N, C-alpha and C positions, 0 to 999 in steps of 0.2 A: 504494499499499500504506500509505495514511495511516489507515485505519479497522482497528482491532483491539483486542485485549484484552491488557493486560500481565499475563504470567502468572508472571514471576519475573525475577531478575536474577542473572547469573553472571560473575564476574570483572569486575565493574563494566559489565557490557554488558546492557541491557534486552532481555527476551525478549518479543516481541509475536506473538500468534496473530491473524493477519488472518481475517476472517470467511470468506473463500474457503477456509480450510484445513478448515473443518467439512464442506464439500461433499465434498473429496477424501478426508477421513477416513471419511466415511459409505460412499463407493463402494469405498474399499479393503476395509473391514471387511465389507461385503456380498459382495464378490467372494470374500474368504477363506472366508467362511462357506457361501455358497451353491455356490462352484465349487471352491476348491482344497481345502478341508478337507471337502467333501461326499462325497468317494471313501471316507471311512471311515464307512460306513453303521452301523457298531457303535457309533459315539460319538453321545452324545445331541445334541439340538438345543443345550440349554444349555451343553454343553462346547464345542461348535463356535463358537458365538456369543461365549463367554467368551474362547475362544483367538484369534478374529479381532479381538476389541478389544484384547486384550493385544499381538497381533502388530503391529497398525497403530500402538499407542503405541510399541512399541519401534523400528519402521520411523522414526517421526518423531523419535524420540531419537537414531537414527542420523544422521538429516538435521541435526539440531541439533548433534550432535558434529562433523559435517562443517563447519558454518559456525563454530562455535567455534574450530576449528582455524585457518581464515582469520583469525578475529578476534584470537586469541592472538599469531600472528605478526605481526599489523598492529600491536597493541599493544606488541610487544616493540621494533618499529621506530620507536617514539615516534608513531604514527598513531592517534587515538582511534577507537573504534567505538562510537556511542552505542547502537545497537540491532541486533538479528537479528529478521527477521520470517519467521515461517512461514506460507507461503501455498499457493495451489492447486498451484503447480509445485514445491513443496519448501521451499526457504528461500533468503533473501538477506541478507548482512552489509552494513549501511550503513557503508562505509569512508569516513571524514570528509574525506580528501584523497587525492589520487593518491600513489602510492609515489615516493620520491625518486630512486631508482636501479632499473635494469633487473634486477639481482640480486635487489633487494627484491621486486619484482613477481613474478618467477620463483618464487620460494619460498612467497610469499604465495598463488599461484594453485595451486601444486602440492601444498601441504600438504592441501588439502581431498580431493582424489581419493586422496592417499596414506592418509588417515585411512579412507575409505570401503573401501579395498583391505584395510587392517588389519582393520576390523570383519568383512568378509566371510570373512577367514581365520580370525577367531576363532569367528563363527558356524559356518563349514564344519567346524572342528576339533570343535565342541560336537556338530554333526550326526553325524560319524563316531563319537564315542566313546559316543553315546546310541542309536544305531540299535537295538540289541537291548534295552538296559536301559529305555528309557522312549520309546516310539513319539511320545508327545506332544511332548516336548521335540525330539525328533529332527525331526519335520515342521515346527515353527515355526523351528527353527535353519536348516533346508534352505533355506525360503522367505526368511529374513532375509539368509542368506549370498548367494543369488542376486540379490536386490534390492540390496543393498550393492555387489555386483560390478557389476551394471547401472548403477548410480549413478556409479560411478567411470569406467566406460567412457564413458558418455554424457557426463559433465563434461569428459572428456579430448579430445572432438572439438575440432579446430582452429578454432572458430568463436567470435568474441566475441559476447556477454558470458560464455560457458562459461569454465571454469577453463582448459580447453585453448586457448581463444582468447587468454586472458591471458598464458599461457605462450608462445604464439606471438608476442604483443606484445612480451613481455620479451625474447625472442631477437631480434626485427626491431629493437627499440629498442637492444639492445646492439650490433648490427651496424652500424646506420644512425646511431646517436647522436642520433637526431631522434624524439621521443615522437609529433608528430602524424602523421609518415609511418608510424611502427610502428602507430600506431591505425588509419589507413586501411588498412594490410595486414590486420590483425586483424579489422576491420569487414567487409572483402572476404569474409575466410574464413567470418565469421559469417552473411553474406547467402547465401553458396553452400551451407553446411551448412543453413541454414533452406529454401532452395528444393530441396535434396535430400529432405528431411523431408517438405516439403509434397507432393512428387512421390511419394514412397514412400506416403503417406498416401492420395493419390488413388488410387494404384494398388490398394491394398488395398480401398478403397471399391468400385472397379469390378469387383474379384474378389469381392465380397460381404460382405467383414469391414468392415462399417459402424462398428462402435463402435471398433475399434483404429485403423482408417484415419482416421476423423475426429478421434481424439484426437491422433495423430501429426501429422496436417497442422495442427491447432490449435496444437500445441507449436511447430511450425515457424513458423508465422505470428507467434506470441509472440516467438520468437528474432530474426526478422527485425526487427520493430519495436524490440526491446531492442538490437540491434546498431547500428541507424541512430540511435537516441536516445544510446547510449554514445558514438558517433562524435561526435555534435553537441556534447555535453557536454564532451568533450576539446578540440573546436576553440574552444568558447567560452572555456574555461579558458586556452587558449593565447593567445587574443586579448586576453583582460583582464589576463593576467600582466605585472606590472611598471607596471600603472595604478593609480593611488591615488584613495581617497574623494574628494579635494578636487575631482577631474575630474567627478564627478557629484552634487556636493553640492547640495542643495535647501534654499536659506537662507530662503525666503519661506513657511515652514510657517504656517498659521493657529493663532494663539495664543489661548487662552481663560483666564479667570479661574476659580478652584477654586470660588467661592461661586455661580455660575451655576446655576440649575435646568436639568435635562436638556430640558424642553420649550423653554425660551428659547435654550438652546444649540443645539437642532435646527433651530428656525425661523430664528434670526437668524444662525447660522454654519455648521451642517454642512449644510444644503441648499443655500444659496447658493454655498458653496465647491466643492461636488462632491467634496471630499477624504474620504478614509477614516481619516485619522489626524490628531490635533490634539495641540499641546503646550500643557500647563499651566505658566504662568509666573507668578511673584510677584515683581515688580521686576526683577532681573536673575537670579534664583533659578529653576533648572529643577526643577519639582515632579514632573512625570510626563507620561504620554500618556493620550490617551482614543482608543480606537479604536472604530470602528462595531460590531466584534464585541461588545466590552464593553457598548457602548449597547443591543445588541438582546437582551443577557441580562437587562435590566430591563424589567417589563411597562409598557406605556405607560401604564396607569392610575397608575403611581407616578412619572412623569417630573416632575410638578410638585413633588413632595415630595423628590426626589433631587437631591443637587447633583453637580456634576462631579467635587468632590474624592472623593466616595463610590464612584465607578466608575474613576477614573484608575488606571493601573499606576505605582507609584512607581519612582524610578530604580534601587533595588537589585534589583528584579524584572525589568529590562528587559535585553535582550541589546544592548549598545552597539558603536559602532564608533570607531575613531580617525580623524582627518583623514588621516593619512599611511598608513593601512592599505590593503594590497593588495586590489584587487576580488575576485580569486579567494577570498580568506579571507572576506570579506563575504559572497560568495554562498554559500559552504560553510556558514556560520554561520546564514544565513537558511534554508538547507534544513534543517539540524539542528534548528532551533527551529520550523519551519513557520510563519515570519512572512514579511510582504511589505516591511516597513519596518524601520529602526533609527535611533535617534538617534545623533549624532555629538557626543561630548562631549570637552571639554578641561578638566581640572582642575575638572569638575563643572559647567561652563559650556556650554550648548546652542550649538553651532555651525550645526546644521542637521540635515536628514534625508537619509539614503541610502535609496532604495526600489528595488524590482525593476523598476518601470516605468522609472526612470532609467537603470538598467544596460541594459536591453533597448534603450533609445533611444541609449545609446553604443554598443551593439553594431550596431544599424542603421546609424548614422551612419559607423561604422568600414566595414561591408560596402558601404555607398554608395561611400565614399571609394576603397576598392579596386577597386569596379566601375568607376568613372570613371578610375581610373588605368590599367586594363587596356584601355581603349578606345582604338582607333587614332586619332591625331590627324589 
């Protein structure tokens, strides 16, 4: 969910619309106009489509409220939330780090479904009081009440990474006092729920309901992939916790001079080194970084007249790490900034680089040591 459009910012959280959201928005709008509202044959086509668009927007506003509830509880616990992304399956809050206590995770997870339940109650009450006065408002409110109730119930299913799965993990965490074990339990629940959904979907397909059956099966497949991935992320963080940047520091970074033209830089340094990031140094002073991404932004016809200094990223615009920083924190910062490497600085002096590749190599070495340690002698 990296590709999307920033549509605003609320409570310090960026709201991103993933391109896949346009597809589900179109499908819901079409379904409302052509099926749900089509029973009102005395309503004009323009009215039905206008209501369908408005109702779809209110539904996604409800999804956003659900995610904002998660985010606000997270922020209140001192855990930043850089962004919320609206995508084909609804929404997702990017929580920058794991909750610190089981009770924190419990409330952070539960507040989303509670918000959806509250919205269902509000729209249900609106439906009740407008049945006679305004059939238009009543019809829209009825659908929104039902979809918010469905959203709350679905998210309370005890399968990771659904909210119900996170509630399950919080409870298991509180009982076992072991986050990794609790995550394994919640991931197991997630895999079970996903297989049940796939089975229900295939059963509906065999019964002739292709559209709903395939959709439910697809959601089940997505949940299974997400559950396994979330479990792996937790294991990785558990392994890295307590290990510092100094253990994966890459100190032999290719260094370049700021006055080099890009054509000379590419031919004499970039291609022979096969690296994707280069440090710009003047004496002992760190001036910035040159990445292949920045290089590719310059047309090749201008390489001869463009200097390294023109494309380097200065220190004040870089996300940096400390030599004693925890690797879990570094990995989270890389994820938030969508970068693959970070310079390691000490009082403005460059000590080296920490990269995703080096962290992955560290993880592989750790896994190999564990594997060797479990083999019988």
